[in-house]
Structure formats: structure tokens, C-alpha cells
C-alpha positions in Angstrom: -79.8 44.4 -14.5 -78.0 44.6 -17.7 -74.3 45.9 -18.6 -73.4 47.1 -21.9 -70.3 45.6 -22.9 -69.6 46.4 -26.8 -71.7 43.9 -28.5 -72.3 41.5 -26.1 -75.4 41.8 -23.6 -74.9 40.5 -20.0 -77.8 40.3 -18.3 -77.4 40.0 -14.0 -79.4 38.8 -11.5 -78.2 38.2 -8.2 -80.1 34.7 -7.5 -78.9 33.1 -11.2 -76.1 32.7 -12.5 -74.6 35.0 -15.1 -76.0 34.4 -19.1 -74.5 35.8 -21.6 -76.3 36.6 -25.4 -74.6 37.4 -28.2 -76.5 39.9 -30.3 -77.5 38.9 -33.8 -77.7 35.1 -32.4 -80.8 35.3 -30.5 -82.3 32.0 -29.1 -85.5 30.8 -30.7 -88.8 32.0 -29.5 -91.3 30.6 -27.3 -93.9 29.6 -29.5 -90.6 27.9 -31.7 -89.5 26.0 -28.6 -92.7 24.4 -27.7 -93.5 23.1 -31.0 -90.1 21.4 -31.2 -90.6 19.9 -27.9 -94.2 18.7 -29.1 -92.9 17.7 -31.9 -89.7 15.6 -29.8 -92.2 14.5 -27.4 -94.8 13.0 -29.5 -92.3 11.0 -31.7 -90.1 9.6 -29.0 -94.1 8.9 -27.1 -94.8 7.6 -30.9 -91.9 5.2 -31.1 -92.2 3.5 -27.5 -96.0 2.9 -28.9 -95.1 1.1 -32.3 -92.3 -0.8 -30.2 -94.9 -2.3 -27.6 -97.4 -2.9 -30.9 -94.8 -4.6 -32.7 -93.4 -7.0 -29.9 -89.6 -5.6 -29.9 -90.4 -3.6 -26.7 -91.5 -6.1 -24.9 -90.7 -8.1 -21.3 -88.0 -7.2 -18.9 -86.4 -5.0 -21.4 -89.6 -2.5 -21.4 -89.4 -2.8 -17.3 -86.2 -1.7 -17.4 -86.7 1.0 -19.6 -89.5 2.3 -17.5 -87.2 2.6 -14.5 -84.4 4.1 -16.5 -87.5 6.9 -17.5 -88.3 7.1 -14.4 -84.9 7.6 -12.5 -84.4 10.6 -15.3 -86.9 12.6 -13.8 -85.1 15.5 -12.0 -86.8 15.3 -8.6 -84.1 15.6 -7.1 -80.0 16.1 -7.8 -78.8 13.2 -5.9 -79.1 9.4 -7.4 -80.8 8.0 -3.8 -82.9 10.9 -3.2 -84.2 10.3 -6.5 -84.7 6.5 -6.1 -86.7 7.3 -3.1 -88.8 9.7 -4.6 -89.7 8.7 -8.1 -90.0 4.6 -6.4 -92.8 6.3 -3.8 -94.4 7.9 -6.6 -94.5 4.8 -9.0 -95.3 2.6 -6.3 -98.1 4.6 -4.8 -99.6 6.5 -7.5 -99.8 4.1 -10.5 -102.8 1.9 -9.0 -105.1 5.1 -9.8 -104.3 4.4 -13.6 -106.5 1.1 -12.8 -109.2 2.6 -11.1 -111.4 4.3 -13.7 -111.7 3.2 -17.5 -109.0 4.6 -19.9 -108.6 5.1 -23.4 -106.0 2.9 -23.8 -107.0 0.1 -25.9 -105.6 -2.6 -26.6 -101.4 -0.8 -26.0 -102.6 -1.0 -22.0 -101.8 1.3 -19.0 -98.1 -0.1 -19.1 -97.5 1.4 -22.2 -99.8 4.4 -21.3 -97.3 5.3 -18.3 -94.1 4.9 -20.6 -94.9 6.7 -23.5 -96.1 9.9 -21.4 -93.2 9.7 -19.0 -90.3 9.3 -22.0 -92.3 11.5 -24.0 -93.1 14.5 -21.3 -89.4 14.4 -20.9 -88.1 14.5 -24.1 -90.5 17.5 -24.3 -89.6 19.4 -21.6 -85.9 19.2 -22.5 -86.5 19.8 -26.5 -88.6 22.6 -25.6 -85.7 24.7 -23.3 -83.6 27.5 -24.5 -80.9 25.3 -23.9 -81.7 21.9 -24.5 -78.3 20.8 -23.5 -78.7 22.0 -20.1 -81.4 20.8 -19.6 -80.6 17.0 -21.1 -77.3 17.4 -18.3 -80.2 17.8 -15.2 -81.9 14.5 -16.3 -78.6 12.7 -14.9 -78.3 12.4 -11.4 -75.1 13.1 -9.4 -73.1 10.3 -8.4 -71.4 9.6 -5.4 -69.8 6.7 -3.4 -72.9 6.0 -1.0 -75.3 5.4 -4.1 -73.4 1.9 -4.3 -75.1 1.1 -1.2 -78.5 0.5 -2.7 -77.3 -1.2 -5.6 -76.0 -3.6 -3.1 -79.2 -4.0 -1.1 -81.3 -4.9 -4.1 -78.6 -7.6 -5.3 -78.7 -8.6 -1.3 -83.0 -9.3 -2.0 -82.6 -10.7 -5.1 -80.3 -13.8 -3.6 -83.0 -14.1 -1.1 -85.6 -14.0 -3.0 -83.8 -16.1 -5.8 -86.3 -19.1 -6.0 -89.0 -17.4 -7.5 -86.7 -16.4 -10.0 -85.1 -19.8 -11.0 -88.9 -21.0 -11.2 -89.0 -22.9 -14.6 -92.7 -23.4 -15.2 -95.7 -22.6 -14.0 -96.2 -25.6 -12.0 -93.0 -24.8 -9.9 -94.1 -20.7 -9.4 -97.6 -22.6 -8.2 -96.2 -25.2 -5.7 -94.3 -22.0 -4.1 -97.5 -20.0 -4.0 -99.4 -22.7 -2.5 -97.0 -22.5 0.6 -98.6 -19.4 1.6 -102.8 -19.4 2.0 -103.3 -15.5 1.0 -101.1 -16.0 -2.1 -104.5 -17.2 -4.1 -106.1 -14.2 -2.8 -103.5 -12.0 -4.4 -102.8 -13.6 -7.5 -106.6 -13.8 -8.2 -106.6 -9.7 -7.7 -104.1 -8.7 -10.1 -105.2 -11.7 -12.1 -108.5 -9.8 -12.7 -107.1 -6.5 -12.9 -104.7 -7.5 -16.1 -108.2 -9.2 -17.2 -110.2 -6.7 -17.1 -108.4 -3.4 -17.1 -110.0 -1.9 -13.8 -109.2 -3.1 -10.1 -112.0 -5.0 -8.7 -114.2 -3.0 -6.8 -115.2 -0.9 -10.2 -115.6 -3.7 -12.6 -119.4 -4.0 -11.2 -121.3 -7.6 -10.7 -119.8 -10.5 -12.1 -121.8 -12.5 -14.7 -125.3 -13.9 -13.1 -125.4 -10.7 -10.4 -123.0 -12.3 -8.6 -120.3 -10.1 -6.5 -116.5 -11.1 -7.0 -114.6 -11.8 -4.3 -112.3 -9.0 -2.8 -114.8 -6.4 -4.1 -114.3 -4.7 -0.7 -110.8 -4.9 -0.7 -108.1 -1.7 -1.6 -106.1 -3.5 -4.4 -102.8 -1.1 -4.4 -100.5 -3.6 -4.6 -102.1 -5.7 -7.1 -102.4 -2.7 -9.6 -98.3 -2.3 -9.5 -98.5 -5.8 -9.9 -100.8 -5.9 -13.0 -99.1 -2.6 -14.6 -95.2 -4.4 -14.6 -96.8 -7.8 -15.8 -98.2 -6.1 -18.8 -95.4 -4.3 -19.4 -93.7 -7.8 -19.6 -96.0 -9.4 -21.7 -99.2 -7.2 -23.4 -101.5 -9.9 -23.5 -103.2 -12.4 -21.3 -101.2 -15.7 -22.0 -101.6 -19.9 -20.8 -102.4 -19.7 -17.3 -99.3 -21.6 -16.1 -97.6 -18.8 -18.1 -99.5 -16.4 -15.9 -98.5 -17.5 -12.8 -95.1 -17.8 -13.2 -95.0 -14.2 -14.3 -97.1 -13.3 -11.6 -94.2 -14.7 -8.9 -91.5 -13.3 -10.8 -93.2 -10.1 -10.7 -94.4 -10.2 -7.4 -90.6 -10.6 -6.6 -89.3 -8.0 -8.6 -91.7 -5.5 -6.6 -90.4 -6.5 -3.8 -86.7 -6.0 -4.6 -87.6 -2.8 -6.1 -89.1 -1.8 -2.8 -86.6 -3.0 -0.9 -84.2 -0.5 -3.2 -86.0 2.6 -2.7 -85.7 2.0 1.1 -82.1 1.6 2.0 -81.6 4.2 -1.1 -84.0 6.5 0.9 -81.8 5.8 4.0 -78.4 6.6 1.6 -80.4 10.2 0.9 -80.5 11.6 4.3 -78.2 14.4 4.3 -75.6 13.4 6.9 -75.3 10.0 5.1 -74.3 11.1 1.4 -71.0 12.1 2.5 -70.4 9.8 5.5 -70.7 6.3 3.0 -69.3 4.0 6.3 -71.8 5.4 8.7 -74.3 4.5 5.2 -73.9 1.1 4.7 -73.7 0.1 8.4 -77.2 1.8 9.0 -78.6 0.3 5.6 -77.5 -2.9 6.4 -79.4 -3.0 9.8 -82.5 -1.7 8.1 -82.1 -4.1 5.1 -81.9 -6.8 7.2 -84.8 -6.2 9.6 -87.0 -6.0 6.4 -85.5 -9.0 4.5 -83.7 -11.4 6.7 -85.1 -10.8 10.2 -88.8 -10.1 11.2 -90.0 -9.3 7.8 -88.2 -12.0 6.0 -90.9 -14.3 6.0 -94.0 -11.9 4.7 -94.0 -12.9 1.1 -93.3 -16.8 1.7 -96.4 -16.8 4.0 -98.8 -14.7 1.4 -98.6 -11.0 2.4 -96.8 -9.2 -0.7 -99.4 -6.3 -0.5 -98.8 -6.0 3.5 -95.0 -6.1 3.0 -95.1 -3.2 0.1 -97.6 -1.3 2.7 -94.5 -1.7 5.2 -91.9 -0.6 3.5 -93.7 2.8 2.2 -94.6 3.4 6.2 -90.8 3.1 6.7 -89.9 5.1 3.5 -92.4 8.4 4.6 -89.8 9.6 7.7 -87.3 9.3 4.8 -89.3 11.3 2.2 -90.1 14.1 5.2 -87.1 14.5 6.9 -84.9 16.3 4.4 -87.7 19.1 3.8 -87.2 22.6 4.1 -90.6 24.0 3.0 -94.0 22.8 3.8 -95.1 23.8 0.4 -92.9 21.4 -1.5 -94.5 19.7 -4.8 -92.3 17.3 -5.0 -92.0 15.8 -2.1 -95.0 16.2 -0.6 -96.3 14.3 -3.8 -94.0 11.8 -2.8 -95.1 11.3 0.3 -98.9 11.6 -0.5 -97.6 8.6 -2.7 -96.9 6.5 0.3 -100.0 7.2 1.8 -102.0 6.3 -0.4 -99.8 3.4 -1.1 -100.3 2.3 2.6 -104.2 3.0 2.6 -104.4 0.4 -0.2 -102.4 -1.8 0.7 -102.6 -2.3 4.7 -104.9 0.7 6.2 -104.6 -0.3 9.9 -100.6 1.5 9.1 -102.5 4.1 8.8 -102.3 5.0 12.2 -98.3 5.1 12.5 -98.2 7.2 9.3 -100.7 10.1 10.3 -98.3 11.3 13.3 -95.3 10.5 10.5 -96.5 13.8 8.9 -95.8 16.2 11.5 -92.0 16.1 10.4 -93.5 18.2 7.7 -94.7 21.1 9.8 -92.0 20.9 12.4 -89.5 23.0 13.6 -92.7 25.4 13.6 -91.0 28.0 11.8 -92.6 31.1 10.2 -89.8 30.7 6.9 -90.6 27.1 6.3 -94.4 28.2 5.2 -92.9 30.7 2.8 -93.7 29.7 -1.2 -95.0 30.9 -4.3 -98.3 30.3 -5.2 -97.7 28.0 -7.7 -95.7 25.9 -4.9 -98.8 26.2 -2.7 -101.4 25.3 -5.1 -99.7 21.9 -6.1 -99.0 21.1 -2.7 -102.8 21.9 -1.7 -103.7 19.9 -4.8 -102.0 17.0 -3.7 -103.3 17.0 -0.2 -106.9 16.6 -1.8 -105.4 13.8 -3.7 -104.1 12.5 -0.9 -107.5 12.7 1.1 -108.9 11.3 -2.2 -107.0 8.1 -2.0 -107.4 7.5 1.5 -111.7 8.0 1.1 -111.4 5.8 -2.0 -109.8 3.0 0.3 -112.1 3.8 3.5 -115.6 3.4 0.7 -113.9 0.1 -0.2 -113.5 -1.5 3.4 -116.4 0.2 4.7 -119.0 -1.3 6.3 -116.6 -3.8 8.6 -116.6 -3.1 11.9 -112.9 -2.3 13.1 -113.1 -3.9 16.2 -114.8 -7.0 14.7 -111.8 -7.3 12.3 -109.0 -6.6 14.6 -109.8 -10.0 16.5 -110.4 -12.4 12.9 -107.5 -15.2 13.5 -105.4 -16.2 11.0 -102.0 -17.6 9.9 -98.5 -15.9 9.3 -95.3 -15.3 11.3 -95.0 -14.7 15.0 -91.4 -12.2 16.5 -90.2 -12.1 19.7 -92.3 -8.7 21.4 -88.6 -8.2 22.6 -87.4 -7.0 19.4 -89.3 -4.3 18.6 -88.9 -3.1 22.1 -85.3 -2.8 22.1 -85.8 -0.7 19.3 -88.2 1.7 20.9 -85.9 2.3 23.8 -83.0 2.2 21.7 -85.0 5.2 19.6 -85.9 7.2 22.9 -82.4 7.0 24.2 -80.5 7.9 20.8 -83.3 11.1 21.0 -82.5 12.2 24.6 -78.6 11.7 23.4 -79.4 14.0 20.6 -81.1 16.8 22.5 -78.0 16.7 25.0 -75.8 16.8 22.4 -77.8 20.0 20.5 -78.2 21.6 23.8 -76.8 25.5 23.7 -76.8 24.9 19.6 -78.9 27.1 17.2 -78.8 24.4 15.3 -82.4 22.9 15.9 -84.0 23.4 12.4 -82.1 20.3 11.3 -82.1 18.5 14.7 -85.5 19.1 16.0 -87.1 16.3 13.0 -84.9 13.6 13.9 -85.6 13.7 17.3 -89.6 13.5 16.4 -88.7 10.6 14.0 -87.3 9.0 16.4 -89.9 9.1 19.2 -92.5 8.0 16.5 -92.3 4.5 17.6 -93.8 4.9 20.7 -96.7 5.8 18.7 -96.7 2.3 17.3 -96.4 1.0 20.9 -99.2 2.5 22.1 -101.4 1.0 19.3 -99.7 -2.7 19.3 -100.8 -2.6 23.2 -104.6 -1.1 22.2 -104.6 -4.4 19.6 -103.2 -7.2 22.1 -105.9 -6.0 24.6 -108.7 -6.1 22.8 -107.6 -9.6 21.3 -107.1 -11.0 25.0 -110.1 -9.6 26.1 -112.1 -10.7 23.1 -110.1 -14.5 22.4 -107.9 -15.1 25.2 -105.0 -14.6 22.4 -102.7 -12.5 20.5 -104.1 -13.1 17.0 -103.4 -12.5 13.0 -103.4 -8.6 13.2 -101.0 -8.1 16.2 -98.7 -10.1 14.8 -99.0 -7.9 11.5 -98.7 -4.7 12.9 -96.2 -5.6 15.2 -93.8 -6.9 12.6 -94.7 -3.5 10.5 -93.8 -1.8 13.8 -90.4 -3.2 13.7 -89.5 -2.6 10.4 -90.9 0.8 10.8 -89.2 1.7 14.6 -86.0 0.2 13.0 -86.1 3.0 10.6 -86.8 6.1 13.3 -83.5 4.1 14.8 -81.3 5.6 12.3 -83.1 8.5 11.5 -82.7 9.4 15.3 -79.0 8.1 15.0 -78.4 10.2 11.8 -79.8 12.9 13.8 -77.0 12.8 17.1 -74.3 12.4 14.7 -74.8 15.2 12.7 -75.2 17.4 16.0 -72.1 20.2 16.0 -70.5 18.8 19.1 -70.5 15.3 17.9 -70.0 16.1 14.0 -66.9 18.5 15.2 -65.0 15.3 16.7 -64.4 12.7 13.9 -62.8 9.4 14.2 -60.1 8.1 12.8 -60.9 6.4 9.1 -59.8 2.7 10.6 -61.8 3.1 13.4 -65.0 4.0 11.2 -64.2 1.6 8.9 -63.8 -1.3 11.6 -67.2 -0.4 13.4 -69.2 -0.3 10.1 -67.9 -3.8 9.4 -68.8 -4.9 12.6 -72.5 -3.6 12.4 -72.9 -4.8 9.3 -71.9 -8.4 10.6 -73.8 -8.0 13.5 -77.1 -6.4 11.6 -77.1 -9.6 9.2 -76.0 -12.5 11.5 -78.4 -11.4 14.7 -81.0 -13.0 12.9 -79.2 -16.5 12.4 -77.3 -18.2 9.0 -77.5 -16.1 6.2 -76.4 -19.4 4.2 -77.3 -22.7 4.0 -73.7 -24.0 4.7 -72.9 -21.5 7.9 -76.0 -21.9 9.8 -75.5 -19.4 13.0 -76.1 -21.7 15.9 -78.2 -24.5 13.8 -80.7 -22.3 12.5 -81.0 -19.8 9.6 -82.0 -16.6 9.4 -86.1 -16.3 8.4 -85.6 -14.7 5.2 -83.0 -17.4 4.5 -85.0 -20.2 6.0 -87.5 -19.4 3.3 -85.6 -19.4 0.8 -84.0 -22.4 1.6 -88.1 -23.8 1.6 -89.4 -22.1 -1.4 -86.1 -23.5 -3.4 -86.5 -27.2 -2.4 -90.6 -26.8 -3.1 -89.8 -25.2 -7.2 -87.1 -27.9 -7.7 -89.9 -30.5 -6.5 -93.2 -29.1 -6.6 -96.1 -30.7 -5.2 -98.5 -32.9 -7.5 -101.3 -31.0 -6.4 -99.5 -27.4 -8.6 -100.0 -29.4 -12.0 -103.0 -30.8 -10.8 -104.7 -27.3 -10.6 -103.1 -26.2 -13.6 -104.0 -28.7 -15.8 -108.3 -28.4 -14.2 -107.8 -24.3 -14.7 -106.7 -24.6 -18.2 -109.3 -27.3 -18.9 -112.3 -24.8 -17.7 -114.4 -23.3 -20.1 -113.6 -19.5 -21.1 -117.3 -18.9 -20.0 -118.5 -21.0 -17.6 -122.0 -22.2 -17.6 -122.0 -23.2 -13.8 -120.2 -22.3 -10.3 -117.5 -24.9 -10.3 -116.1 -26.2 -6.9 -113.3 -27.8 -7.0 -113.2 -31.1 -4.5 -110.1 -33.2 -4.8 -108.2 -32.7 -1.7 -104.4 -32.3 -2.5 -102.0 -35.5 -0.9 -99.7 -33.0 -0.5 -98.7 -32.0 3.3 -100.1 -28.3 4.2 -102.1 -27.9 1.1 -105.5 -28.1 2.2 -108.8 -29.2 -0.2 -110.2 -25.8 0.3 -106.8 -23.9 -0.3 -106.8 -25.7 -3.3 -110.3 -25.0 -4.3 -109.6 -21.3 -3.6 -106.7 -21.7 -6.1 -108.8 -22.9 -8.8 -111.5 -20.4 -8.5 -108.5 -17.7 -8.8 -106.9 -19.1 -11.8 -110.5 -19.5 -13.8 -111.0 -15.8 -12.9 -114.5 -17.3 -11.2 -114.0 -16.3 -7.6 -117.3 -14.6 -6.2 -118.7 -13.9 -2.6 -121.5 -16.8 -3.9 -118.6 -19.2 -4.5 -117.3 -18.9 -1.5 -120.4 -19.8 -0.2 -120.0 -23.5 -1.6 -116.1 -23.4 -0.9 -117.6 -23.5 2.4 -119.5 -26.7 2.4 -116.2 -28.8 1.0 -116.3 -30.2 4.5 -113.7 -33.5 5.0 -111.1 -34.9 3.0 -111.5 -36.3 -0.4 -109.3 -39.5 -0.5 -111.8 -41.9 -2.7 -114.7 -41.7 -5.0 -117.2 -42.2 -2.1 -115.6 -39.1 -0.2 -116.3 -37.2 -3.3 -119.8 -38.6 -4.1 -120.7 -37.2 -0.6 -118.6 -33.6 -0.7 -120.3 -33.5 -4.1 -124.1 -34.4 -3.2 -124.3 -31.5 -0.3 -122.3 -28.8 -2.6 -124.9 -29.8 -5.7 -128.2 -29.9 -3.2 -127.4 -26.7 -2.0 -126.7 -24.6 -4.8 -128.5 -25.8 -8.2 -126.4 -23.6 -10.2 -123.2 -25.2 -9.2 -121.0 -28.1 -10.5 -117.8 -29.9 -8.9 -114.6 -30.5 -10.4 -112.8 -33.9 -9.4 -109.8 -35.7 -10.1 -109.7 -38.0 -13.6 -109.3 -41.2 -12.0 -112.7 -40.1 -9.8 -114.8 -39.2 -12.9 -116.5 -41.8 -13.8 -117.1 -43.0 -10.1 -118.3 -39.6 -8.9 -120.3 -39.9 -11.9 -122.2 -43.1 -11.2 -122.5 -42.2 -7.9 -124.6 -39.2 -8.6 -126.6 -40.3 -11.5 -129.4 -41.5 -9.5 -129.9 -37.5 -8.4 -129.8 -36.3 -11.9 -126.3 -34.7 -11.1 -124.6 -37.0 -13.3 -123.6 -34.1 -15.9 -122.6 -31.3 -13.0 -119.6 -33.4 -12.3 -116.7 -32.2 -14.5 -113.2 -33.0 -14.8 -109.6 -32.5 -17.0 
């Protein structure tokens, strides 16, 4: 509707603010605005590319700029909600960039991502009728509760401080040697960085061999490779690469923990209740960083830790969604699912029922949306199914029941913890139903009740895995304990969502407690959440023991200050290795360091030289016993070289001459390498 008021035309719309246009001062036409946006966007993108090419925009500055740029994407007006959504999008969808070759040249995918997002935002702002108004939309609304994710980031960085303090590659490798699987995850990340593709997309290794982990999903590793590329576009000496990987790994964990806590703070009720947000966020954070999840990283499972965070973030993304066709939120949820599928695929059994939050409650109004919204939502769903199909194809050919009974190292936990969390979720769910009895506010309460019941599904799956393992091996093993820890973290978030649903019930919300009481309860809750796992500082132990996360921090700190000699030996051996080795080299020197085994050192050598293949693993399996003397080295080398004519052995410098002399009679002296 338009009203004529003198020489001013006022256009009114019932669903939009009044817009005033003065005659004679018409805004630029659509074509001009599009050209202006394209020019500005290309200018910003080009500036970033030039800055990266010149080396000005490298290091931490590039990472900080990327995080600021993605946080400027106006997916929500609330800062915490924006951190959750863009965090899931970044951690879940960025790995897709490494699935296929892209024409990014030496600039790399990190530069392309930064340039596209920054240039796209600039183009969108400049192409608007009122660029200043669009520009203001890039700035999120700040609330007091937004301080909580910052505190979570600082707390996580404190717990992971040894990774930042590592002075050189030797110190970082010493810490990585404490977790057996770190060699595998470094290898995958470094291979992606060197070759520009995930290993399953690389094809055969030189000589027709198969790259190791060609059947392992590599979502986490692609994320790490992206950030490593942002910090240092060119691959450096192997010691620098190890140090960069260790710091980047810790940075990704800090980012993941921040995203999860921001998701808790973004729940509608908590945005206006900072004290309650602090208390509930502390509980979730402590489970992830201090308690059951505190040793995941030091044990060597960073990909699994990221998958746990994405799983726990999924209900937080879906809970506030009011329509099924919500492209932004569906894309964020899809990113979380893709990250889970390419991080630790078994957790999809918990992610699948969580998707019910998107359609509950079953009301016709939740399905109303425009054609564009539905098109984007359906396209996202297809992309998610495609990502799951890629993950399944990657791990294809493996029997699930055979995989689940594989044994391995790792942290266990007291099963009483997830059992208590599930019981608390059920109790809160019942209390919420009672509190909303007779109320019409079922729309906002049905989903918190559902998410409070989801941990029961995890309990059923855990029982199934445990039953299979007990029947097959007679004891609970690797996959049971890892699933149990993920189930615990997910249950903690489900409990928080249930509590928020309970306090949002009209009968409960209508009876607010005095501020002093709320502050006191919040302080007690934070203290209990943090201290329940043990001491949080080496000088203040609780009953003689530290929380798992703090204990890992102390151990890693000591290792970083005094790295084991094997770390320096491995880096020296890898640095001396030829770029294109003619033979498959097997590291046969057993380190004297406690907890570092010969086969682990050999795997690290293969990872550090980017020569690890399935065929090489066969040679590694022949290492046999420890190698403490030149005679031991000769015996082990003879077994390896006799079985594989294409192999060579790498021995310590002090063993080199003796081993060559011992193998000269077999004609294998030239197949003994050293550094």
C-alpha cells in the first residue's frame, strides 16, 4: 500500500518496517548494485590472495581473520548461536574441499576459503540498497551470556597448554609419542597437506602399493590440514611440520569446545539467564575437557574427540528450530552429521534419532515454507546423504561385528557416570511433563523432553556392543569404552537441554528465585562440576588425585620439557631420508624410552617420511622383539630383508657399521640405512 504525502512516497507493508523514499533521490538500480557488489567482492578477495602470496597474511593472523570472517556471516543475530552454527558448518563441511582436485594452485584451499567467504560477504553488503544497513547485520548482538564461551576457550587452552608451549618439533613429537594413534592421525593430516587430497582420493602409492588409511574417513584431518595451510602455506622441514600439527590439533580442540559451550549458551532460555548458563555450561565443559573426555587427546584420538563434540552439538542446533525447512540450521545440522560420519562413524547411531528434533512436535505449521527454503533444505539433505555414502564407501568391506571386537588401548571410565546421567535425564523429562501439564506451551517443551530421553538409545547401543564383546572376547574392549565416553558427553548435553526445558515450563518460570540464591547455586554448581573429577591444579589436588584432563596436562608438560631421546632420533632419521626413496624403509631401532615401542617408532618413521603403505605394514609386523644390540638389529633386519626384496632397514648410527658387516655375507649391506 502506498500513500502520497506531499513529495514523499511512503510504502507500507504489514510485515516490514516503513520505508521512506524521497522523490528525485532514487536508489541505484539493481544492475548497478550487482556490479558494485561484484567489484567490491572481487577487490577484497584479490587483496586476500595477494596478501597470502606475499606472506603478509600468514600465521596466526590468517587463522584469526578466517574465524572473524566466518563469524560475520549473519546466520543469527545472537553471537553464541552464530558461533554454534558457523562452527558446525566450518568443522563439518570444510573437509569436502579436499575430496576432489580443485584449481586453487599454490594458493591452496585455505586461501580460497578465506577469499571466497570474505569476498562473498563484501559483495553481499555492497550489492544492497542500503549497504550500511546490511553491514550492521554482520555484527552480532552481544549479551552477557556470550562471555561464557570465551571462558570455555580460555579454560580449554589452559588444559592444553603443553601443546602450545612446545618449543620445537622434538618437544611436540615427544608428547605425541605418548598416544599410539597419534602417528596415524599425523600421517593422514600431513598426507592431505602434501598431496592436496584425502588419502582415499589419491590413488595408488608409487610402485602400485596402497597408501595406509585409504579406507579411513578423514574429516578431522582435512580440517587440521586447512588450518595448517593457513598458518604455513608451504610444507616445511619435518620438525616444523610436527610442531605445527601439534599446535593446530590443540587449536581445533579449543575451537570445538568453544562451539559446544556456545551452543549451550544459545538455548533460548539461557540467553536471558547468564547465571544458569554458566552453571550448565560448566557441567558440559568439565565432562568434555576435565572428566571422561579429558584424556581423549593425549591418548591419541583427536578425530574421535571432534566427532563427540559434533554429536553433542547436534541437539543444540536443532532445539530452537521452528520450521522443518530452515536452510541455515539444516545445513549446520547436516555439517555435524557429515563430520560425525567422517570422524567416528559409529556415532551415527546416536545422531540418527536426534534428527527427530527437526520434526517434533508434529504440527502442520512447522512444515510451511517457501519453495526456495524447501529447495535449499532438500539439497542439504541430499548432500548429507552423499557425505554418509562417501564415508560408508571409504570403510566398505569391513564387517561391523568383527570391527567392534578389535582390542586396543585407551581410557576407560566408571559406568556409573553415564548411568547416573541417563537416570537424571529421565527424571528431568518426567518433571518437565508434570510441570507443563495443563499448559498449551507444548511446542517449546516437546523437544527438550525428547532430547532428554535420547541417551536411553545410547544406553541400548552400549549394552549391545558390550554383549557382543563379552560373548566374543570375554571382556569389554576398545570400541565399547570409546562409545561409552561419547555416550557420556552426549548425555551431559541432553541433561542440560532437559533442565532448560524444565525451567522454561510456565509453572517453573513463573516462580523466579531471588538473585542472591541463583548466584549462590550457580557458584556451587560450577564448583561441583569442575571439582567432581578431581583436582584442577597440580598444587591443589583433590583427595590425592587430579582430574583426568589435568593429569594429562601435567604428564604432557613434563614430557614436553624433557622429550624422550627417541623423538630426536626419529626426526633426525626422517630428515635424512630421501624425498623419493628407492626402497621401502623400515625403522628397526627400538627406543629405550619407557612406553615407546619399536613398532610404534617404526610407524612414526613411515608417517614422518610420508611413505606409509599397507605393504609397509606387513614389513613392520616382522619387527619381532626389541633391538638393544647390533646383533639384535642384524637378526631383525635379516628377517625383514629376506621376506621383502624391495625393503631396506634404518638403524641407529652406532649400529650401522656392525649391521652392514653382519649382513654383508647375505649381500644386503647396501640395504642398511642410517642418519
